[in-house]
C-alpha angles and dihedrals in degrees: 000000000000130000109287124221121221119201102149118202087232092068126065111266115260110272092214146025097302141085126240090234144353123209118208125211122251113276094017118163110243126214118189112196116205118230106289122210126194100273115139121214086260091059093249120137120211115246092222134056087238095057092044093049091050091052092045089057091047088053093047093049090048093051089048090051091048089057093047091257139115138205091276088068093061108116099170135021125182118191125197119198128181093202127044089212090068094066093096096052089044090054093047093054090046092051091049093051099038103034108189096345111118113193121180107278149191129193122195133182110211134177096245149347129225094282124026093239092064113095100169136023126184129191124187148183127213134186131193130183 
């Protein structure tokens, strides 16, 4: 059994590329991915939110692959942005990485992350039967 999407007709349709809920099958393996920032393997951090978001999704996809999972196994994604104007770039990088997959999601604009060069951070949870 695969993860099941829940977008009931009695609730307003999602306004973005997410689902209201994802149900995981019994005995699924869970993977919790710590907040990822836009650090490349060589230690460099992109100068823009778009560059950072693209690197973050590369990191998340690599972590999923290392666990024998793929983007279709993501059940929850939380995105933290330090600037509202970066929402479009964040969503574009997410769409490129996830295609049509719509995990449950939260996006929050906050005042700062752990270091001033970080403009975006994304944490995620995945489950696979």
